[in-house]
FIVEX-250769 format. One line per field, with one value per residue (C-alpha): residue in one letter; z, x, y. Coordinates in steps of 0.5 Angstrom, whole numbers. Layout:
BEGIN
torke <- [A; ...]
Z <- [Z; ...]
X <- [X; ...]
Y <- [Y; ...]
***
This chain:
BEGIN
torke <- [M; S; L; P; A; L; R; A; L; R; A; R; Y; S; D; A; H; V; T; L; L; A; K; P; W; V; A; A; L; Y; Q; G; E; R; S; I; D; R; I; V; L; L; T; S; R; W; K; S; A; L; A; L; R; P; D; R; F; D; L; G; V; L; L; P; N; S; F; E; S; A; A; Q; V; F; L; S; G; A; R; R; R; V; G; Y; A; R; D; G; R; S; L; L; L; T; D; P; I; A; V; P; L; S; G; E; I; P; R; H; E; R; F; Y; Y; L; E; L; L; R; R; A; G; L; I; D; A; L; P; D; A; P; E; I; P; L; D; G; I; S; E; A; R; D; R; G; E; Q; M; L; R; A; K; G; M; G; M; P; V; I; G; V; S; P; G; A; A; F; G; N; A; K; R; W; L; P; E; R; F; S; G; A; S; A; Q; L; A; A; R; M; G; A; S; I; A; V; F; G; S; A; G; E; K; V; L; C; D; R; V; A; A; E; C; G; G; R; S; L; A; G; E; T; T; L; R; E; F; I; D; M; T; A; A; C; S; M; F; L; T; N; D; S; G; A; M; H; I; A; A; A; L; S; V; P; S; V; T; V; F; G; P; T; D; E; T; G; T; G; P; C; G; A; H; A; R; L; V; R; E; A; V; E; C; A; P; C; K; L; R; E; C; P; I; D; H; R; C; M; T; R; V; S; V; E; K; V; V; D; A; A; Q; T; L; I; T; I; R; C]
Z <- [0; 1; -5; -10; -4; -4; -12; -12; -7; -11; -18; -14; -11; -16; -14; -6; -2; 1; 8; 10; 17; 18; 23; 22; 21; 15; 12; 7; 3; 1; 0; -8; -8; -13; -10; -3; -2; 5; 10; 17; 22; 28; 33; 39; 40; 41; 40; 32; 31; 35; 31; 25; 27; 24; 17; 18; 14; 10; 10; 14; 12; 16; 13; 20; 24; 31; 36; 37; 29; 30; 36; 32; 26; 31; 35; 28; 27; 21; 19; 16; 18; 15; 17; 18; 24; 28; 35; 39; 35; 31; 36; 33; 26; 22; 17; 21; 15; 16; 15; 9; 10; 7; 0; -1; -4; -8; -2; -3; 2; -3; -4; 3; 3; -4; -1; 5; 0; -5; 1; 3; -3; -5; -11; -15; -16; -14; -19; -21; -19; -21; -20; -15; -17; -13; -16; -17; -19; -24; -19; -13; -18; -19; -12; -10; -15; -13; -6; -7; -11; -6; -1; -6; -10; -17; -22; -23; -15; -13; -6; -1; 5; 9; 15; 16; 22; 26; 27; 25; 21; 15; 14; 9; 11; 11; 8; 2; 1; 1; -4; -9; -9; -10; -16; -19; -18; -21; -27; -27; -26; -20; -13; -7; -2; 4; 7; 14; 21; 26; 30; 24; 23; 26; 20; 15; 17; 16; 9; 7; 9; 6; -1; -1; -1; 3; 9; 10; 16; 21; 16; 12; 13; 10; 5; 3; 3; -2; -6; -6; -8; -14; -16; -16; -22; -18; -11; -6; 0; 5; 5; 8; 7; 3; -2; -3; -4; -9; -13; -12; -15; -21; -19; -21; -15; -12; -5; -1; 2; 7; 13; 10; 4; -2; -4; 1; 2; -4; -8; -14; -21; -27; -24; -18; -17; -12; -9; -5; -3; -3; 4; 8; 14; 10; 10; 18; 19; 25; 28; 30; 27; 32; 28; 22; 18; 12; 8; 8; 9; 2; -2; -5; -8; -15; -15; -13; -18; -23; -21; -22; -28; -32; -29; -31; -38; -35; -32; -34]
X <- [0; 6; 10; 6; 7; 15; 15; 12; 17; 22; 19; 19; 26; 30; 36; 35; 38; 31; 32; 26; 25; 22; 21; 25; 19; 17; 23; 24; 19; 23; 29; 31; 26; 29; 25; 29; 37; 37; 33; 34; 31; 27; 31; 30; 24; 28; 35; 34; 31; 36; 42; 39; 40; 47; 44; 40; 34; 31; 24; 21; 14; 10; 6; 4; -2; 1; 4; 10; 12; 12; 16; 21; 21; 22; 28; 31; 32; 28; 27; 20; 16; 9; 4; -4; -6; -8; -7; -5; 1; 0; 5; 11; 9; 11; 6; 0; -5; -12; -15; -19; -26; -31; -32; -26; -21; -22; -23; -17; -12; -6; -10; -9; -2; -2; -7; -2; 3; -2; -4; 3; 4; 9; 6; 1; -4; -6; -3; -8; -3; -8; -2; 3; 9; 15; 22; 26; 21; 25; 31; 26; 23; 30; 31; 25; 25; 32; 29; 23; 27; 32; 26; 24; 18; 17; 15; 10; 8; 1; 2; -3; -4; -10; -9; -10; -8; -13; -19; -22; -27; -23; -21; -24; -25; -19; -22; -24; -17; -15; -20; -19; -11; -12; -16; -12; -6; -9; -11; -4; 1; 3; 6; 3; 7; 3; 5; 4; 7; 9; 3; -1; 3; -3; -8; -2; 0; -8; -9; -2; -4; -11; -8; -2; 2; 8; 7; 12; 9; 14; 20; 21; 23; 19; 24; 24; 17; 17; 22; 18; 11; 15; 16; 9; 5; -2; -4; -10; -11; -15; -15; -8; -1; 0; -5; -2; 5; 2; -1; 5; 9; 4; 3; -4; -8; -15; -17; -23; -26; -32; -32; -27; -28; -24; -26; -21; -16; -17; -11; -9; -7; -10; -7; -12; -19; -23; -29; -34; -41; -46; -49; -53; -48; -42; -37; -38; -30; -31; -25; -30; -37; -42; -47; -46; -40; -44; -40; -35; -39; -43; -36; -35; -29; -32; -33; -25; -23; -27; -24; -17; -18; -19; -12; -8; -6; -2; 4; 3]
Y <- [0; 5; 3; 8; 14; 12; 12; 19; 22; 19; 22; 29; 29; 25; 27; 26; 21; 17; 13; 8; 7; 1; -5; -11; -16; -11; -9; -15; -12; -6; -10; -9; -3; 2; 8; 8; 8; 6; 2; 3; -2; 0; -4; 0; 5; 11; 10; 8; 15; 19; 15; 19; 26; 26; 25; 32; 30; 36; 32; 26; 23; 19; 14; 11; 14; 13; 18; 14; 14; 22; 22; 18; 23; 29; 26; 24; 32; 32; 40; 39; 33; 31; 27; 26; 30; 24; 21; 27; 28; 35; 39; 34; 36; 42; 40; 37; 35; 34; 27; 26; 25; 20; 21; 26; 21; 14; 8; 4; 5; 6; 13; 15; 15; 19; 24; 26; 28; 32; 36; 37; 40; 34; 32; 35; 30; 23; 18; 12; 7; 1; -4; -4; -9; -10; -9; -15; -20; -24; -24; -26; -32; -35; -35; -38; -43; -46; -46; -50; -55; -55; -57; -63; -59; -60; -54; -51; -50; -48; -43; -44; -39; -41; -37; -30; -25; -21; -26; -33; -29; -28; -35; -40; -47; -51; -57; -53; -50; -57; -59; -53; -54; -61; -60; -55; -59; -65; -60; -57; -62; -58; -59; -55; -51; -49; -42; -40; -37; -41; -40; -43; -49; -54; -51; -51; -58; -60; -57; -60; -67; -67; -64; -68; -62; -59; -55; -49; -46; -43; -45; -39; -31; -26; -25; -33; -33; -27; -31; -37; -34; -31; -38; -40; -41; -40; -37; -39; -34; -31; -23; -23; -20; -26; -24; -17; -20; -25; -19; -15; -20; -21; -28; -31; -31; -32; -29; -31; -25; -25; -20; -15; -10; -11; -4; -1; -7; -11; -13; -9; -12; -16; -22; -22; -25; -24; -29; -27; -29; -23; -24; -19; -18; -17; -13; -13; -13; -17; -21; -27; -28; -28; -32; -38; -35; -35; -31; -36; -42; -41; -40; -47; -50; -50; -43; -42; -47; -43; -37; -40; -43; -36; -35; -41; -39; -33; -36; -44]
***
């Protein structure tokens, strides 16, 4: 979601040295990104920011909404500090920017960051940014293919990410992930790699066992996951970070949406397909379903397979 804003800044300040301050768990997403020159890891709440003071930054742009992020950029000594006026942090900013009201900008989250730049006078207009590809996809795909082959997996590979953070309501049924991936693997002559965090190992092991795949839950770093996803010919997922990564790698992907709103946080690009059932209570945006989880239980294996079938020729 942040890449269009970073690239717009690079286009505006083509000769500038751009430093990204990022938490370690997300920094791998920006490795290879040509719009930035350096990544500084936020390994300590305040020490990392204070260590930037000798750089004498001309401009600090805050994409997070938190007070803590504003305090960190303030401590860095950046002369101009631009961010949305939220979380009681306006006094720490030289340019506290009014938060867009509903209907003032397009609903997708990427425009929220771009509008910050526009309101601060850093860009003249919102670019469309219909796709948000990561830089270095070919290199990532080559590395990922080597990793998958080293794990004994033959190509092509179908990637499956059956988990989702922030509650079970966003998760399609595991047995249906198994059924859909097994059907597609049979049609494509593909192996199946099931990805997830260490906390999702039981779920991923179950899906892998049922579809004849390989569970890699808890076995990959974020960088390794990105590379292996780049090597996949198809990806099945819930609304999750994995969904955005697959889309950013131009991997044909099918996402099952239930309680969340795809107009705000859906994947970008022609390689992504969304599957959802129109139910009266969605999108509720709840973490746990208080009734019968109908937004997910009504999504059939056949519907996901049909959506994937329209994408198979893109990469296979």
